[in-house]
C-alpha positions, 0 to 999 in steps of 0.5 A: 246738339249735333247738326243743329241749324242754330249752330250752322256757320254762315258762308262768307262770314269771318268772325270769331263767333263763327270760328267757334261753331262746329265744322261740318262735311258731307261725303257722297258715295255710290250707295252711301252718304255721310255727314260729320260734325267736328265740334272742338269746343265740346270735344265731340266728333259726330258722323252719320252714315246712310246706306241701302241694305243689300241682298235681303228679303226685307227692305231697309235704309241703314243709319250708323251714327258714331259719336267720338269723345275728342276731349281730354276728359270722360264724357257721359251722354244721353241721346236721342238719335234718329228721324224727327218724322217717319210716315207710315205706309198704305194707300196713296200716301203721296197725294194725301200728304200733300193735300190732306196731311192733317186729315190723313193723320187720323188713320195713322198709328204706332203698333208694336212687335213685342211688349217693349218699346224696341219694335215700333210699327208705323202703319195706317189702320185702313186704306184712306180712300173715299170708297164704300169698301174698307181695306185693312192695312197690314204692312207698315214701316219699322225702326230697329236700333241698337248699339254696335257691340251690344245685343240689346235693342234700344227703346224707340221714342215715337211720340213727337211731342215728348221730344219737341213739345209744341215746336211744330217746326221740329227744330228745337227739342223743347221736350228735353229742356225739362225732361231727361231721356230716361224720363221720356222713355219711362213715361207713356207715349202716344202714337195714334192719329198723329205723325210720329218720330223714330228716335233711338234712346241712349241713356247715360253712356260714358266715353273715355277720351278717344272712345266711340259709340256707334248707334245703328238703326234700320228703317224699312217696310215689313208686310206685317208687324209679326215679321219684326222679331225675325228682322230684329234678330237678323240685323242685330247679329254682331258684325251684321251692319258693318258686313252689309256696309262693305257688301253694299260698296262691293256690289256697286263696284261690281255693277259698274265694273264694265265702265271702270275708268282710270285717268288723272282726274278721280272726279271724272272717274267717279262721274263716269261710274255714277252716270252709268249706275244712274242710267242702269237704275232707270233703264235696267242692265242687259243680260245675255241669255244662252251661249256666246259664239265666236261672232258675238 
């Protein structure tokens, strides 16, 4: 299991057993974050890249997981890739999750944008409040996943107990000890009155030595479940995710171009850029209105 806490190296401990554990790295950019695991023992390299989707009329955090076979033999794998928990939206959730987290689950549910498992919609039934009036919630969070280079959407496993069983720490996928990914997808799932997951299910993919597979997932908020098919059609277009990733980088460079710095220390250059971006997000960026004269 990539990134499993059980396989984490202990800093300062130099033993043969520690040397056999995977090597992990993290890279942080202005609008992206990537973690990677290099597992030479099993011949698998896994990287997960996150970035914020730019220039769309719907919000999304994009996750791109790339698994590469670095071994000498073919690798056949099935995988669940995604989020162990995905909270719905609606009402004053921040207060509720902190103070009445278990009670709040009574309002939670997973709905669907079509008759498959590919478009789950996580929302509250009504706004959870102590009031005589009842407000029906329509907005919710969604999860849309696919394998880059393929058009078909992946089924989503949202029933947390199917993956983790009774392991409430969500650290051990005990459900996979007795069932395969195919078994979980084929059997009923339950998402009512509970906190749900959002795992893309990949079944029996074979990778030749040096071959990779990229699972791309979009997590975001939509105003209504009826919006999901349109969003899915947009994001699953071939090349969409990679193009948006490049645009996200370009946009950050454009926003910080006025403080572009060149010194012998690239870390200092990056710190100036990031500091300007952080302050701009808090206080906004100036916009000049009207024409400039010679004294401006």
